[in-house]
N, C-alpha and C positions, 0 to 999 in steps of 0.2 A: 363402500358407504359406511360411515361411522358417525356416532353422535359426537357433538363437541365435548371436549374434556378440558376442564379448567385447571391449569397449573398455577399455583400461587407465585406471583412475581413480586419480589421486594428488593430493597437496596442490597441485601446480602447476595442475592442471585446476580445482580448487576456486577458487583465488585469481585465475585468469584471468578468472573471472566475478564472484566476490565483490568483488575489489579495485575495478574500475570502478564497480560498483553502490554500494559504500560511498562513493566519491568523489562520485558523482552525488547520493546522498542528502544529503551534507553541503552541497551547493550549493543545494538546494531551499529551506531556510529563509531564505536570503538574500533571496528575493523578498519574503517577508512583512516582513522587517526593512527593506528599501529602501522598500517601499510605505508602511509605518507611519511611517518617518522623513520621507519626502517629504511626506506628508499632515500629519504632526505639525508641520512647518515652517510650515504655513499658519496655525498658532495658532488653530484652531477645534476645540473639543472634540467638537462634534457630527459633524464630518467624520471625525475620528479614530475616534470610536465607530462611525460608519457603516461605514468600511472594515474595522474589526475584526469587526463583526457579519456583514457580507457575506462576509468571508473565511472565517469559521467555517462559514457555510452552504455555500459552494463546496467547502471542504475535505471536509465530510461528504457532499455531493451527488456530487462526483467520486469520492471514496473508495468510495461505494456501487457505482459502475460499474467498479471496479478489476478485476472479473472479465474485462474485455476484454483486459487485459494478461496476467493469469494463465492464462486458457484458451488464448490465442494462443501463449504461451510453451510451455505443456505440450504442446499438439497439434503444434506445430512441432518441438519436441525429439523427440517420439515418431516423427514422420515422418522426421526426420534419422536416428534410430537404426534405423528400418526400411528406410532407403535409398530413401525415396520422395521424390525431389527435386521432382517436379512437384506433388505434394500439398502441399508447403510453400508454394508460390506460391498454390495454391487457398485455403489457410488464411488467407493474408494478405488476399486479395481478399474472401473471406467476412467476415473481421473488419472490413474497411473498410465493407462494407454494413451490418453490425450497428451499428457506431459511428455511421455517418451517420443511420440510422433513429432511434437513441436520442437523438442530438443534435438532430435535427429535431423530435422529439416534445417535448423540453424547451423549444425555442424557441416552438413552437405553444402550449404550455401555460404560458408564462412568467407571464401575468397571474394566473391562479388559484394557480399555484405560489408566486409572490411573496406574494400575499395570505395564504395559509395559513402560510407559513414565518415571515413577519414578525409575524403575530399570535401565533405560538407563541413567538417570541423576546421579545416584550414590551418593546421598547426605547422610549425617549422619542420624541416626535414628530419632533424635529430629527434624531436619530440614524437613525430609521427612514426618513425622507425621503432622507437621504444614502445609506443602504444600498440603497434601492430604485433610486436613480440608478445606482449601481455595478452592481447585479444586472442591471438591464435592458440594460446594455451588455455586460457580461461573459458573459451567458448565450449570446451569439452565438459565443463561442469554443468552446462545448461539442462540436460535431461535430469540430472540429480537435483539441481536447484528447483526445477519445476515440479518434480515429484515431491520435494520437501514442502512446496506450497500446498500440494494436495494433502499431504500428511497433516500439516498445520491446520488447514481448513477442516479436515475430517475430525481431528481431535477436539478443536474448539466447537465444532458443530454438535458434538456429543456432550458439550459442557465439561470436557476434560482439559481445562486450561493449564493445569499444573504440569502434566507431562509435555504439553505443547511448549510451555515456557522452558522446561528443562532441555528439550531438544534444541530450541533456538540458542540457548545459552551455551550448550555444548558445541554446536556448530561454530558459534562466534569465538569461543575460547580456542578450539582447535585451529581455526584460521589464524588467530593472533599468535599462538605459540609456534605454529608451522612457519609463519611469515618471519618471525624473529630468528628462528633457527636457520631457515634456508637462505635468507637474505644476509643476515649479519654474521652468523657462525660459519655457514658453508659457502658464503660468497657467491650465490647463484644469481644475484642481480634482480632485475625486474621479472625474469622468468620464475624466480623463486616465489615472488608474491602471487603470481598467477597459479603456480602449482599448489600453493597453500590453499587457494580458493577451491580448486578442484578436489583436493584431499578432504577439506572440511565438509563440502557438500556431499561427497560420495560416502564418507563415514557417517554423516548425519542421516543420509538416506537409509543406510543399512541398520542403524540404530532405530530409526523411525519405523521401518518395516517390522522389527522385533516388537516394538511397543504396540503397533497397530494389530499385529497378530494376536496379542493377548486380549484385545477388545473386539476382535472381529468374530461375530456370531457365525459358527459353522466354518471358520477358516476362510482362506482366500479362494477356495474352489468354487467357481461360479459357472453355471451352464452357459454355453454360447448363446442360446436363445434369450436368456435373461439379460446377459451382458449387452447384446446388440438389439435389444427391444427398440424397434424403429421409432415409436412415439416418444420414448424417453431420450433417445439419442438426438432427435430433432429438437426437442425441448432444450436439451443441454447445449446444442449448437446455437440455438436462437439466443439463449441467455448469455452464453459466452461471447457471442458476436456483439451483442448490445453493450456488454460491459467493456469489451475491447475498444469499441468506438468511443464510449464514454471516457475511458482512461486516456486514449489518444488525444482527446480534446483537452483533458486536464494537463497532460504533458505539454501540449502546444502552448498553453498559457504560460507555464513556467519557463519553457525554452525561449519564448518571445520576450518575457520579462527579463531574463538573463541577457539575451542578445541586445536589447535596447539599453540596458544598464551598461553593458560593455562599450557601446558606441557613445555613451555620454562621457567617457573618459575614465582614467584609472582610479581617480579618487571616488567617483560615484560608484563604479563597479565594486571597489573595495568596501565602501560604506554599505552597499546593498548586500554584499556577502556577509558582513558582520550582522546585519539586521535579519538576514535569512535564518541565522542560527536561533534567533529568538522565535521565529515562526516554527522552526523544527521542534523546539521545546514544547510549545503549546500544542503542536500537532501530536506529540507522543501521548499526551493525556487524552485529547479528544479522539484520537484513533483507537485508544484502548476502549473507550465508551462505545465507539462505533462497532467494535468487535462484539461487545455485549449486546448491542442492538441487533446485529446480524443473527446471533444465536437465539436470543430470547424471542425476537419477532418471528424468526424462522420456525421455531418450535411451536409457538402459538398458532402460526399459520397452518402448520401441518396438523395440529390438533383441532382446528376450526374453533379456536378459543378467542373470541372477539375481545372479551374483557382482559385476558392475559396480554393480548397484542397492544391494547390501549394502555394498560398499566406499564408495559415495557417501554413504549414510546414516551410516556409521561416521565418515567423515572430517568431514562437516559438523557432526555433533554433538560430536565431539572438539575441533575447532577452536573451535566455538561456546562450549564449556565453558571453554577456555583464555582466550578473549576476555572471557567473563563474569567469571572470577576476577580478571583484571587490572583490569577496569572497577570491580568491587566493591571491590577494595583501594584503587584511586585515589579512589573516592567516599568511602570510610571515612577515608582519610588527608587528602584535600584538600577534602572536602565543605563543612565549616564555612567555610573561606576563600572558596570559590566562592560560597557563599550570601551572604557579606559583600559580595562584589563586585556581585552581582546585585540587592541591595536595600539601601537606606540606613536602612530602618525597623528599629529595634531589636525591636519587637514581632513583625514578620514574620520577622526573623532568628531570634528565639527559637523561634517556632512551627515554622519550617522545620527547625531543628536537632533539635527534639523528634521529628520524624517522619522524619529522615534515615535511621535504621536500616532502614526499609522500602525505601528507595531502594537501599541497599547490598545488601539481600537480593534485590531484584527481578530483576537480570540472570540469576541462577542458574536459577530456574524458566523465565525468559524464553527461555533457550537451547532448551529442549525445545518450548515453545509455538511459537516462530518456526521452529525446525528441522523439526519434524514438519509444520507447515503447508506448508513448501516441498516436503517429501517427498510429502505427500498430493496436492498440486497437480500435481507432476510425474507421478505415477502416475494422475492424474485419479480419485482415490478421493474424489470430490466429495461423494457422498451421505453417506459415513461422516464426512467432515470436517464437513458441515452438522449431522448428528445429534449429534456429539460437542461441537460448539460450542454448540448449543442446551442440551445437558446442562450444559456449563460455565457458561452464562449462568444457569441455574437454581441451580447451586451458588453462584455469586456472590451472588444475591439471598438465598438461604438463610443464607449466612454473614453478610451485611449485617444481615438481620433479627435474627439471633442476637446480633450484637455492636453493634447500633446505639446501645445505651446507653453505649458507650465513645466515642461521637462520631466525630471524625476518625480516631482510631486504629482504630476498627471499620471505617470506610470503606476505609482503606488495607489492613487485614487481608483484607477481602473482595476487593480487587483482587489481592493476592498469591495468595489462594486461587483466583482465576480463572485466573491464570497457571499455577499448579500443576495445576489441573484440565485445562486445555487440553493441556499437554504430557504429563501423566500418563495421561489417557484415550487420547490418540492413540498414546502409547508402548505402552500395554497392548494396544491393538487391532492394532498394527503386525504382530506375528508371524503372526497368522492371515491378514491381508490379503496379506502377503508370500508365504505358502505357497500361498494360493489363486491369486494372480496368476501365480506361476511354476511351478505344478503342470504336469506334462507334458501332460495332456489339453488344457490351455488354449493350447498353443503355436500352434495354427492360428487362434486367435481372440483377438488381443491385447486387444481392448476389453471382452471379456465379464466378466472378473473385477471390473472397476472400474465397470461400468454401474450 
């Protein structure tokens, strides 16, 4: 039991976390660009298709386990706010164990997993063969990749965003350099691109452990009883499961969106791919602010600091809205020119310009979708986030069914409705959760309101 402690929260604290997260987000797509360019230089369409297919699979597969970063960040920030320095180290070690178990399970199950996933993707024989080569090698990076999620979450949870950024940039740079050397210099083909991913994640993990050891109070030695505390393990399992389900629903929306776009024809698919790059750019900024919300709200939650929590919420949403307005104006003003740069096809340009208004609109509801996600993660309101995401998923499908006769415009309308539902539902539920979390009778039991 401890009295509430107020930590001043201002824009400086927000951007100390959001700034490095935004920069790190911007470096990540470079991996895909370098891999695609290196394989593309081999002048084999099957290899290029294979790396593209396998990359989509890993993007979705690894995204599904993003709860390792989110829950580690939230629990670490809460422990920081509560002044529990030793518990922060326990959270890190516990996260490593979970990451190792999940990674090992994927390696053991790689053959049936590959069979099921590639059957689902339905590529040509040559593309599938190349993708399987990439998959069977890169799958060995999963324990390291997941451990790096834990390291990233732990560092950001402690408000150490700069070392977290440095590690991400190092991992990305090693990946790019290794890909160029292995694929173009040593002529190892698609296997080289996969080996580069394994190398970068494993070296990143080793460097991450060194960094974490410097900040781990009392070192990594943790008693078995503390590590396997039943109540805390069950809490971790519940939060991780809820975030996993929430992420699966999110992935389902984007996979459905891509599949429906593909069935609408090559021009529509290409136009949607061009416009999705606009969405990614706005997501980089909004996700950086969501990282700030996770840390600041988590810390305030752990400190039982109602004012700090409310200030964090207000600042993240206000700055998010500011960014969204600027991005929307830039998309409206320069969108057509950017589309012309991204594609030489007049048909694709025409189609992309037709649906550009949806892209101009998207960042505004996106502020609340991303912002409240960060707030809910920080407070570990995971069950509510899961339920509201499933309801948003249902709204997405209802809107799509109602508007499917409008073709691609109906599909984009459903996606915007999904953004609106995510942010709107979480925003509507927020006041009740805030009151329940910071009600005076709850002060001696910080985790109860969010369980």
